[in-house]
C-alpha positions in Angstrom: 103.0 140.3 -21.0 100.1 140.6 -18.5 96.4 141.2 -18.7 93.7 141.8 -16.1 91.0 139.1 -16.0 87.8 139.0 -13.9 85.1 136.4 -14.0 81.5 137.6 -13.5 78.9 135.0 -12.4 75.2 135.5 -12.7 72.9 132.6 -12.2 74.5 129.8 -14.2 76.3 132.1 -16.6 80.0 133.1 -16.4 81.3 136.0 -18.4 85.1 136.6 -18.6 86.3 140.2 -18.8 89.9 140.6 -19.9 92.0 143.6 -20.9 95.6 144.5 -21.6 97.4 145.7 -18.5 97.9 149.2 -19.7 94.3 149.8 -20.6 92.7 149.5 -17.2 90.8 152.6 -16.0 90.9 154.2 -19.5 88.0 155.6 -21.6 88.1 155.7 -25.4 85.7 157.6 -27.6 85.3 157.6 -31.3 82.3 159.4 -32.8 79.3 158.0 -31.0 81.1 154.9 -29.7 82.6 154.8 -26.2 84.3 152.1 -24.2 85.1 152.5 -20.6 87.6 149.9 -19.4 86.9 150.3 -15.7 88.2 148.4 -12.7 84.7 147.3 -11.6 84.3 145.2 -14.7 87.8 144.4 -15.9 89.9 144.8 -12.8 90.4 141.3 -11.5 93.6 139.4 -11.3 96.7 140.5 -13.1 97.8 137.3 -15.0 100.3 136.3 -17.7 98.5 136.4 -21.0 99.0 132.6 -21.5 97.1 131.9 -18.2 94.3 134.2 -19.3 94.2 132.5 -22.7 93.6 129.1 -21.0 90.6 130.6 -19.1 89.2 132.2 -22.3 89.4 128.9 -24.1 86.8 127.5 -21.7 84.6 130.5 -21.7 81.2 130.6 -23.4 81.1 134.3 -22.9 83.9 136.8 -22.9 84.6 140.5 -23.4 88.2 141.3 -24.3 89.9 144.6 -25.0 93.4 145.4 -26.1 95.9 144.6 -28.9 97.7 141.8 -27.0 94.7 139.8 -25.8 92.7 140.1 -29.0 95.7 139.0 -31.0 96.2 136.1 -28.7 92.5 135.1 -29.0 92.7 135.2 -32.8 96.0 133.2 -32.8 94.2 130.5 -30.7 91.2 130.6 -33.0 88.9 131.7 -30.2 87.5 134.4 -32.6 88.0 135.4 -36.2 89.9 138.7 -36.8 86.7 139.9 -38.5 85.1 139.7 -35.1 87.3 142.5 -33.7 86.0 146.0 -33.6 88.2 149.0 -32.9 87.3 152.2 -31.0 89.9 154.9 -31.2 92.3 152.2 -32.5 91.8 150.0 -29.4 90.6 146.5 -30.5 87.8 144.8 -28.6 85.7 141.7 -29.1 82.8 139.9 -27.4 82.0 136.2 -27.5 78.5 134.9 -26.8 77.2 131.4 -27.2 73.5 130.8 -27.7 
């Protein structure tokens, strides 16, 4: 199972963007909610999900989208399942440390 992962660096802050392989370049809309899973933000390296999980473990900030990667993050206790939001049945979550 593979996911796309891209690390964005701005000043001293790194944000990891990660999505399930099959979701890249898709747009999902539900009511007034919309998520665009574009290559510019999510389209980094195509990695095995376990490799991506190791990177997410170290991340202070991440944005993840997809059933596979959100389930992996929950299983590793990187986020609670209550922290996952679905748009058009596509799960997504954001982690921010303050």
